[in-house]
Residue frames relative to the residue before (quaternion, step in Angstrom):
aa qw qx qy qz dx dy dz
X 1.0000 0.0000 0.0000 0.0000 0.00 0.00 0.00
X 0.2792 -0.7582 0.5710 0.1453 3.55 -0.95 0.92
X 0.1947 -0.7635 0.6074 0.1011 3.54 -0.87 1.00
X 0.2256 -0.7878 0.5641 0.1018 3.57 -0.71 1.12
X 0.3892 -0.7188 0.5276 0.2313 3.52 -1.00 0.85
X 0.7900 0.1081 -0.0528 0.6011 3.57 1.10 -0.68
X 0.6372 -0.5214 0.4065 0.3960 3.51 -1.28 0.33
X 0.6126 0.5625 -0.3389 0.4398 3.57 1.09 -0.75
X 0.6740 0.4824 -0.3070 0.4677 3.61 0.90 -0.85
X 0.6083 0.5350 -0.3532 0.4680 3.60 1.10 -0.61
X 0.6434 0.5209 -0.3203 0.4607 3.58 0.98 -0.82
X 0.6461 0.5116 -0.3171 0.4693 3.57 1.00 -0.82
X 0.6560 0.5053 -0.3099 0.4672 3.59 0.92 -0.89
X 0.6613 0.4997 -0.3083 0.4669 3.59 0.92 -0.87
X 0.6358 0.5204 -0.3253 0.4682 3.60 1.01 -0.77
X 0.6525 0.5120 -0.3119 0.4634 3.58 0.95 -0.85
X 0.6397 0.5200 -0.3241 0.4640 3.57 0.98 -0.81
X 0.6593 0.5017 -0.3084 0.4675 3.60 0.95 -0.83
X 0.6525 0.5064 -0.3159 0.4668 3.59 0.96 -0.83
X 0.6563 0.5001 -0.3137 0.4698 3.59 0.96 -0.81
X 0.6382 0.5168 -0.3294 0.4660 3.59 1.00 -0.75
X 0.6498 0.5016 -0.3106 0.4793 3.60 0.99 -0.79
X 0.6160 0.5467 -0.3286 0.4623 3.57 1.07 -0.78
X 0.6762 0.4808 -0.2882 0.4781 3.59 0.88 -0.93
X 0.6346 0.5326 -0.3253 0.4558 3.59 1.00 -0.80
X 0.6633 0.4956 -0.3143 0.4643 3.58 0.92 -0.83
X 0.6209 0.5291 -0.3405 0.4676 3.60 1.06 -0.69
X 0.6552 0.5029 -0.3111 0.4701 3.59 0.97 -0.80
X 0.6234 0.5314 -0.3406 0.4615 3.62 1.03 -0.72
X 0.6493 0.5029 -0.3172 0.4742 3.58 0.94 -0.86
X 0.6526 0.5122 -0.3120 0.4631 3.60 0.93 -0.86
X 0.6619 0.5047 -0.3099 0.4594 3.59 0.90 -0.87
X 0.6295 0.5217 -0.3349 0.4684 3.59 1.01 -0.76
X 0.6394 0.5184 -0.3206 0.4686 3.58 1.00 -0.80
X 0.6551 0.5088 -0.3100 0.4647 3.60 0.92 -0.88
X 0.6437 0.5147 -0.3230 0.4652 3.60 0.93 -0.87
X 0.6656 0.4946 -0.3061 0.4676 3.58 0.88 -0.90
X 0.6481 0.5217 -0.3153 0.4565 3.60 0.96 -0.84
X 0.6581 0.4992 -0.3084 0.4718 3.60 0.92 -0.88
X 0.6458 0.5224 -0.3228 0.4537 3.58 0.94 -0.85
X 0.6890 0.4712 -0.2857 0.4708 3.58 0.90 -0.90
X 0.6703 0.5130 -0.2980 0.4458 3.60 0.94 -0.89
X 0.7438 0.4018 -0.2153 0.4889 3.59 0.95 -0.87
X 0.4896 -0.6867 0.4213 0.3335 3.57 1.24 0.02
X 0.3807 0.7122 -0.4997 0.3133 3.57 1.15 0.50
X 0.5127 -0.6258 0.4722 0.3500 3.54 -1.08 0.60
X 0.3951 -0.7323 0.4975 0.2451 3.56 -0.66 1.06
X 0.3053 -0.7338 0.5796 0.1798 3.52 -0.95 0.89
X 0.5393 -0.5883 0.4784 0.3662 3.51 -1.19 0.52
X 0.3424 -0.7500 0.5336 0.1888 3.54 -0.70 1.11
X 0.3021 -0.7317 0.5859 0.1731 3.52 -0.88 1.00
X 0.6209 -0.5303 0.4112 0.4051 3.55 -1.21 0.37
X 0.3336 -0.7115 0.5815 0.2104 3.52 -1.11 0.73
X 0.1853 -0.7891 0.5793 0.0862 3.54 -0.65 1.10
X 0.0962 -0.7715 0.6283 0.0275 3.54 -0.75 1.10
X 0.2360 -0.7983 0.5420 0.1149 3.56 -0.48 1.20
X 0.1107 0.7641 -0.6256 0.1122 3.51 -0.89 0.99
X 0.4328 -0.6807 0.5308 0.2598 3.52 -1.03 0.85
X 0.2700 -0.8086 0.5057 0.1324 3.59 -0.57 1.13
X 0.3604 0.7518 -0.4905 0.2535 3.58 1.23 0.08
X 0.6693 0.5023 -0.3123 0.4496 3.60 0.92 -0.85
X 0.6460 0.5138 -0.3278 0.4596 3.60 1.11 -0.58
X 0.6556 0.5269 -0.3078 0.4448 3.57 1.12 -0.63
X 0.6068 0.6030 -0.3490 0.3826 3.58 1.04 -0.76
Protein backbone atom coordinates (compact mmCIF):
# COMPACT_ATOMS: atom_id res chain seq x y z
CA UNK A 1 0.00 0.00 0.00
CA UNK A 2 1.29 3.44 -0.92
CA UNK A 3 0.81 6.25 1.57
CA UNK A 4 0.65 9.69 -0.04
CA UNK A 5 1.83 12.74 1.80
CA UNK A 6 -0.10 15.15 -0.42
CA UNK A 7 -3.00 14.95 -2.80
CA UNK A 8 -0.65 15.96 -5.63
CA UNK A 9 1.64 12.97 -5.00
CA UNK A 10 -1.39 10.66 -4.98
CA UNK A 11 -2.45 12.03 -8.36
CA UNK A 12 1.03 11.43 -9.76
CA UNK A 13 1.10 7.86 -8.43
CA UNK A 14 -2.37 7.14 -9.84
CA UNK A 15 -1.35 8.58 -13.22
CA UNK A 16 1.78 6.41 -13.28
CA UNK A 17 -0.25 3.32 -12.46
CA UNK A 18 -2.69 4.07 -15.30
CA UNK A 19 0.15 4.66 -17.77
CA UNK A 20 1.83 1.40 -16.76
CA UNK A 21 -1.45 -0.49 -17.13
CA UNK A 22 -1.95 0.96 -20.61
CA UNK A 23 1.63 0.04 -21.49
CA UNK A 24 1.09 -3.57 -20.43
CA UNK A 25 -2.22 -3.71 -22.32
CA UNK A 26 -0.58 -2.50 -25.52
CA UNK A 27 2.14 -5.16 -25.16
CA UNK A 28 -0.52 -7.85 -24.79
CA UNK A 29 -2.34 -6.57 -27.91
CA UNK A 30 0.86 -6.79 -29.94
CA UNK A 31 1.51 -10.32 -28.63
CA UNK A 32 -2.04 -11.44 -29.44
CA UNK A 33 -1.75 -10.07 -32.98
CA UNK A 34 1.48 -12.02 -33.42
CA UNK A 35 -0.16 -15.22 -32.14
CA UNK A 36 -3.16 -14.77 -34.46
CA UNK A 37 -0.88 -14.22 -37.45
CA UNK A 38 1.24 -17.26 -36.52
CA UNK A 39 -1.82 -19.52 -36.18
CA UNK A 40 -3.19 -18.31 -39.51
CA UNK A 41 0.09 -18.99 -41.29
CA UNK A 42 0.67 -22.36 -39.59
CA UNK A 43 -2.85 -23.66 -40.27
CA UNK A 44 -2.90 -22.40 -43.84
CA UNK A 45 -5.75 -20.01 -43.17
CA UNK A 46 -6.04 -17.00 -45.40
CA UNK A 47 -4.64 -14.08 -43.46
CA UNK A 48 -7.07 -11.26 -42.98
CA UNK A 49 -6.01 -7.67 -43.15
CA UNK A 50 -5.50 -6.59 -39.57
CA UNK A 51 -7.31 -3.43 -38.67
CA UNK A 52 -5.83 -0.99 -36.20
CA UNK A 53 -6.51 -1.78 -32.58
CA UNK A 54 -7.96 1.21 -30.82
CA UNK A 55 -7.24 1.39 -27.11
CA UNK A 56 -9.38 4.04 -25.46
CA UNK A 57 -7.83 5.91 -22.60
CA UNK A 58 -8.76 9.19 -21.01
CA UNK A 59 -5.80 11.53 -21.53
CA UNK A 60 -6.86 13.98 -18.85
CA UNK A 61 -4.40 12.46 -16.37
CA UNK A 62 -1.57 12.84 -18.90
CA UNK A 63 -2.35 16.51 -19.45
CA UNK A 64 -2.37 17.47 -15.77
